[in-house]
C-alpha positions in Angstrom: -9.6 23.8 4.7 -8.5 21.1 7.3 -10.6 18.5 5.4 -8.9 19.1 2.1 -5.6 19.1 3.6 -6.3 15.6 5.1 -7.4 14.4 1.7 -4.2 15.6 0.1 -2.3 13.8 2.8 -4.4 10.5 2.1 -3.8 10.9 -1.7 -0.1 11.5 -1.1 0.1 8.2 1.0 -1.7 6.5 -1.8 0.6 7.8 -4.4 3.7 6.9 -2.2 2.5 3.4 -1.7 1.5 2.9 -5.3 5.0 4.3 -6.5 6.6 2.0 -4.1 4.7 -1.0 -5.3 5.7 -0.2 -8.9 9.4 0.3 -8.0 9.4 -3.0 -6.0 7.8 -4.8 -9.0 10.3 -3.4 -11.3 13.2 -4.4 -9.1 11.8 -8.0 -8.7 11.4 -8.2 -12.6 14.9 -7.1 -13.1 16.2 -9.6 -10.4 14.1 -12.5 -11.9 15.4 -11.6 -15.4 19.1 -11.4 -14.0 18.7 -14.7 -12.2 17.2 -16.4 -15.3 20.1 -15.2 -17.6 22.6 -16.3 -14.9 20.9 -19.7 -14.7 20.9 -19.9 -18.7 24.5 -19.2 -18.8 25.3 -21.7 -16.2 23.4 -24.4 -18.1 25.2 -23.6 -21.2 
């Protein structure tokens, strides 16, 4: 019983870290796209 609970906690941490990585990647992509559009508007 204790072992399965520990495994569930490990899986939860993995999911949390994975979700955080995906979220940060999405935010980074949005920031880069926004910066590229801002630079493009400035060059025009």
